[in-house]
C-alpha positions in Angstrom: 133.1 148.0 131.1 134.9 144.8 130.4 137.9 146.6 128.6 139.4 148.1 131.9 142.2 146.5 133.9 140.7 145.9 137.0 144.4 145.1 137.7 145.6 148.6 137.9 147.2 150.2 141.0 145.4 152.9 143.1 146.7 154.8 146.1 146.1 153.2 149.2 143.2 154.1 151.5 139.7 154.4 150.0 140.8 154.2 146.7 141.8 150.2 147.4 138.1 149.6 148.6 136.6 151.1 145.4 139.1 148.7 143.3 138.1 145.5 145.2 134.6 146.5 144.6 135.1 147.1 140.9 136.8 143.8 140.7 133.9 142.0 142.3 131.6 143.5 140.5 132.9 142.9 137.1 133.5 139.2 138.1 130.4 138.4 139.5 129.2 134.7 138.1 126.7 135.8 135.8 123.8 132.8 136.5 121.3 130.8 134.0 118.4 132.5 135.7 120.1 136.2 135.0 120.7 135.6 131.7 117.3 133.9 131.1 115.6 137.1 132.4 118.2 139.4 130.0 116.8 137.1 127.0 113.1 137.8 127.8 113.4 140.9 128.4 115.4 141.6 125.3 113.1 139.6 123.0 109.9 141.0 124.5 111.0 144.6 124.0 112.1 143.5 120.1 108.9 141.9 120.1 106.6 144.6 121.1 108.3 147.0 118.7 107.6 144.8 115.7 103.8 144.0 116.5 103.3 147.6 117.4 104.2 148.3 113.5 102.3 144.9 112.1 99.0 146.0 114.0 99.5 149.5 112.8 100.0 148.3 109.0 96.1 147.2 109.4 94.7 149.4 111.9 96.2 152.8 110.8 98.7 153.4 107.8 96.0 152.2 105.0 93.7 155.1 105.9 96.9 157.5 107.2 99.2 156.8 104.5 97.2 155.2 101.2 93.5 157.4 101.4 93.5 157.4 97.6 93.5 153.5 97.4 90.9 151.0 98.4 91.4 149.4 102.0 92.7 146.2 100.6 95.5 147.7 98.5 95.9 150.3 101.0 96.9 147.4 103.4 98.7 145.3 101.0 101.1 148.7 100.3 101.5 148.8 104.5 102.4 144.7 104.3 105.1 146.0 101.9 106.5 148.4 104.0 106.3 146.1 106.8 108.5 143.2 105.0 111.4 145.9 104.8 112.9 145.4 108.6 113.2 141.4 107.6 115.1 142.5 104.2 117.3 144.9 106.2 118.2 142.5 109.1 121.0 140.4 107.7 122.7 143.7 106.7 122.4 144.9 110.3 123.7 141.3 111.4 126.5 141.9 109.0 127.2 145.6 109.5 126.9 145.1 113.9 129.9 142.2 113.6 132.2 144.5 112.4 131.4 147.1 114.8 131.7 144.4 117.9 134.7 143.6 116.5 136.1 147.0 116.7 134.4 148.2 119.7 132.8 145.7 121.7 129.5 144.2 122.6 128.5 146.5 124.7 129.0 149.6 122.0 127.2 147.4 119.5 124.2 146.6 121.7 123.5 150.1 122.4 123.9 151.5 119.3 121.7 148.6 118.0 118.8 149.5 120.5 119.1 153.2 120.6 118.5 152.9 116.7 115.8 150.6 117.1 113.8 153.2 119.8 114.7 156.2 118.0 113.3 154.7 114.4 110.4 153.2 116.6 109.5 156.3 118.3 110.0 158.2 114.9 106.8 156.9 113.5 104.7 158.7 116.3 105.6 161.6 114.9 104.8 160.4 111.1 102.6 163.0 109.5 99.8 161.9 107.5 99.7 161.9 103.4 97.3 164.4 103.4 100.1 166.4 105.1 103.2 165.5 103.6 102.1 163.3 100.4 104.6 160.6 99.6 107.3 162.1 101.8 105.4 160.7 104.5 105.2 157.1 102.7 109.2 157.4 102.2 109.9 158.4 105.8 107.9 155.3 106.7 109.9 153.2 104.9 113.2 154.5 106.0 112.2 154.4 109.4 110.9 150.6 109.0 114.1 150.0 107.5 116.2 151.3 110.2 114.1 148.9 112.6 115.4 145.8 110.8 119.3 146.9 110.6 119.2 147.6 114.4 117.1 144.1 115.2 120.3 142.7 113.0 122.2 144.2 115.3 121.0 143.6 118.9 122.1 140.2 118.9 123.6 139.4 121.9 124.7 135.7 122.1 122.5 135.1 125.1 120.4 132.4 123.6 123.3 130.7 122.3 125.1 130.9 125.4 122.0 129.9 127.8 121.5 126.7 125.5 125.3 125.9 125.5 125.5 126.4 129.1 122.4 123.8 130.0 122.6 120.6 130.5 122.4 117.9 128.0 119.3 116.8 129.1 118.0 120.1 129.3 118.6 122.2 125.9 115.0 121.8 124.8 113.4 123.9 128.3 116.6 126.1 128.2 116.4 126.8 124.2 112.4 127.3 124.3 113.3 130.3 127.4 113.9 133.4 124.8 111.0 132.4 122.5 108.5 133.5 125.4 109.2 137.1 124.2 106.9 136.7 121.1 104.0 136.0 122.8 104.6 138.3 126.0 105.5 141.3 123.3 102.6 140.4 121.2 100.1 140.4 124.3 101.4 144.3 125.3 101.3 145.5 121.9 97.7 144.0 121.1 96.4 145.0 124.9 97.6 148.5 124.4 96.1 149.2 121.0 92.8 147.3 121.8 92.6 149.8 124.9 93.4 153.0 123.1 90.9 151.5 120.0 88.2 150.6 122.5 88.7 154.4 124.4 88.7 156.9 121.7 86.7 157.2 118.2 87.4 156.7 115.0 88.9 160.1 114.1 90.5 160.3 117.4 92.6 157.2 116.8 93.6 157.9 113.3 95.0 161.5 114.5 97.0 160.9 117.7 95.6 157.5 120.0 97.6 155.3 117.6 100.8 157.1 118.3 101.2 156.1 121.9 102.2 152.5 121.3 104.9 153.4 119.5 106.3 155.9 122.1 105.6 153.3 125.0 108.4 151.2 122.6 110.7 153.3 123.2 110.3 153.6 126.8 110.6 149.4 127.0 113.6 149.5 124.8 115.3 151.8 127.3 114.1 149.4 130.3 115.7 146.0 128.5 119.0 147.9 127.3 120.0 148.6 130.9 118.8 144.7 131.8 121.2 143.5 128.8 123.9 145.8 129.2 124.1 144.8 132.9 124.9 140.8 131.7 127.1 141.8 128.4 129.4 144.1 130.0 130.5 142.1 133.0 133.7 140.3 132.6 132.1 136.9 133.9 130.0 137.1 130.7 132.7 137.7 128.6 134.6 135.0 130.1 131.5 132.5 129.4 131.7 133.7 125.4 135.0 133.4 125.1 135.1 130.0 126.7 132.6 128.8 124.2 134.3 130.4 121.5 131.0 132.7 121.1 132.3 135.5 119.0 131.4 137.7 115.9 133.3 137.0 112.7 132.5 138.7 108.9 129.4 137.3 107.4 131.7 136.5 104.2 133.5 133.8 105.8 130.8 132.6 107.7 128.8 131.9 104.2 132.2 130.8 102.6 132.7 127.8 105.3 129.2 127.3 106.7 127.0 128.6 104.3 125.4 125.3 103.4 124.7 125.1 107.4 122.8 128.7 107.2 120.6 127.8 104.7 119.4 124.4 106.2 118.9 126.2 109.8 116.9 128.8 107.9 114.9 126.4 106.1 114.4 124.2 109.1 112.5 126.6 110.8 110.1 127.5 108.0 107.0 126.0 109.0 107.1 127.9 112.4 108.0 131.3 111.1 105.5 131.2 108.0 102.9 130.2 110.7 104.3 133.2 112.7 102.5 136.5 110.9 99.8 133.9 109.6 98.1 133.9 113.6 99.4 137.6 114.4 99.1 139.8 111.7 96.9 138.3 109.0 93.9 137.5 111.2 93.2 141.0 111.8 93.6 142.2 108.5 91.6 139.2 107.0 88.9 139.8 109.6 89.0 143.4 109.4 88.3 143.5 105.7 85.6 140.7 104.8 84.0 139.7 108.5 81.6 142.3 110.7 84.2 141.1 113.8 85.1 143.8 116.1 88.8 144.8 115.8 89.0 145.0 120.2 86.9 141.1 119.7 89.7 140.1 117.1 92.5 141.6 119.5 91.0 139.9 122.7 90.7 136.6 120.8 94.2 136.7 119.8 95.3 138.1 123.2 94.2 134.9 124.6 95.5 133.0 121.6 99.1 134.4 122.7 99.0 133.5 126.7 98.0 129.9 125.0 101.0 129.9 122.7 103.3 130.8 126.0 102.2 127.8 127.7 102.7 125.6 124.3 105.9 127.2 124.3 106.9 126.0 127.8 105.2 122.5 126.7 107.5 122.3 124.0 110.8 122.2 126.1 109.4 119.6 128.1 108.5 117.8 125.0 112.3 118.6 123.2 113.9 117.0 126.2 112.1 114.0 125.9 111.5 112.7 122.2 114.3 115.6 120.7 114.5 119.0 119.6 114.4 118.2 115.8 111.9 115.1 116.4 109.5 117.7 118.1 110.2 120.2 115.2 109.4 117.8 112.5 106.2 116.8 114.6 104.7 120.3 114.6 105.8 120.7 110.8 103.5 117.7 110.4 100.7 119.3 112.4 101.4 122.5 110.7 100.4 120.8 107.2 97.1 119.6 108.6 96.2 122.9 109.9 96.5 124.2 106.4 93.9 122.1 105.0 91.4 123.5 108.3 92.9 126.9 107.9 90.8 128.0 104.9 87.5 126.4 106.2 87.7 127.8 109.5 88.3 131.4 108.4 85.6 130.9 106.2 83.2 129.9 108.8 82.3 133.0 110.3 83.2 134.5 114.0 83.3 131.0 115.8 85.4 129.7 113.0 88.1 132.6 112.8 88.4 132.2 116.6 89.2 128.6 116.5 91.7 129.6 113.9 93.1 131.8 116.3 93.5 129.8 119.3 94.9 126.5 117.2 96.8 128.6 115.5 98.8 130.1 118.4 99.1 126.8 120.1 100.5 125.0 117.2 103.0 128.4 116.7 104.1 128.0 120.5 104.7 124.2 120.1 106.7 124.9 117.0 108.5 128.1 117.3 109.3 127.4 121.0 112.1 124.8 119.6 112.4 126.8 116.3 115.6 128.8 117.4 119.3 126.9 117.3 117.6 123.2 116.6 120.1 122.9 114.1 122.9 125.6 114.8 124.1 122.9 116.5 125.8 122.1 113.0 128.2 124.9 113.7 131.5 125.0 115.0 131.8 127.0 118.3 133.4 129.8 116.7 130.9 130.0 114.2 127.8 129.6 116.3 127.7 133.3 117.1 127.4 134.6 113.7 125.8 131.8 112.3 122.8 131.4 114.6 122.1 135.6 114.3 122.2 134.7 110.3 120.3 131.3 110.2 117.4 133.5 112.1 117.7 136.4 109.9 117.3 133.9 106.8 114.8 132.4 108.4 112.5 135.3 108.9 113.1 136.7 105.7 111.8 133.5 103.8 109.2 132.6 106.2 107.5 135.5 107.8 108.7 139.0 105.8 106.4 138.4 103.3 103.9 136.2 105.2 100.4 138.9 105.5 101.2 140.3 102.1 101.4 137.2 100.4 98.8 135.7 102.4 96.8 138.8 102.2 97.1 139.2 98.6 96.7 135.5 97.3 93.8 135.1 99.5 91.9 137.9 98.1 92.1 136.7 95.2 92.1 132.9 94.6 90.4 132.5 97.8 91.5 131.3 101.5 92.6 128.0 99.5 95.6 129.9 98.6 96.4 130.9 102.2 96.3 126.9 103.1 98.7 126.3 100.0 100.9 129.0 101.5 101.5 127.5 105.0 101.6 123.9 103.5 105.0 125.1 101.7 106.5 126.1 104.8 105.9 122.6 106.4 107.4 120.7 103.6 110.2 123.0 103.7 110.8 122.6 107.5 110.7 118.8 106.5 113.0 118.5 103.8 115.6 120.8 105.8 115.5 118.5 108.7 115.7 115.4 106.3 118.8 116.8 104.4 120.4 117.8 107.9 119.7 114.3 109.1 120.8 112.7 105.8 124.2 114.9 105.9 124.7 113.8 109.8 124.6 110.1 109.1 127.0 110.6 105.6 129.6 112.7 108.2 
């Protein structure tokens, strides 16, 4: 553990060798490739948990917990619970920073991922509405809030360390690495649901089949926990963070001194965060409600789209290192704005249009999301960056993504798909405005 004194005196003989090995282990250099692997594994496990829940909001919870409601209203109620994790996430960040300052990074990360795993696997044992009434709904809401608090506490500083350790002309490439966890987590979640859904009949799926992905999530969290702990408890990793002043601080002092940068950072990524759930969770709900296309077919197209998104994320790193990360993000916001005018027509054009919407949306998501993390968090002084990056991300998820499936499905079902386009366009305009304000502040300062 990083808190141990490796210079302590031991008896001669075999214990000297143990001391030397301990020093070698704790001072072993942390390479960029090891940090990258830790980032991808950690983010993939977190996204897997959240996508499993999001898919279940469409395929499971409306019938399991809201049988008294129509399928549309049941899905909207499920999406309302879906948003709770993003509301709780900033609270998780604030609590976890206090835990880290008192007990250390490894303790914070262990507690957070343990809570995330327990809440996720707890959902696998959720009773139905017929069995427990509203108690089942309340239990799901509490477990979802627990997921959000845990995710807020899972910030380990690896993406910031990776970006700050990168060569000046490779910042875009290194910044996109952590974002690869999103498409990987989605492919795993969607693939597992598609396999189980095609393997059993509807009654078996609602009875027990849907519970397996939630159990698998716990196993993935355990693997990710050990992979990340191997990095964060090492002396070399701790020294790297200290050299760059990447240490936790209170949320209130951060907002007092750097609140402007937190807000700009949240809105600068809004276009990609708004698009995030509009191509992953929303299409499955809309097509399930208003199309004859099968669930497995939709999930299959989305898996292809996620693979395209992964390639687009890699491409975004290449582009950002040539034209600049903020220019890349601004250009993608413009393209998302153009896409917002096409989206209603595509989703209203049958199966072929649905598929084009999903694939094109995922590609745009990859290009924009690949550079959405930390594009303007370089505004933070070093001592604020660790907590500032975490809180900016929390606020971007809350403002841009938390209510996206709920709002998009609600307004589209009532006013038509043009409302979906307007919602997506608003995210693009917010990103462009935030980037413009950020440029004006930099020029003035």
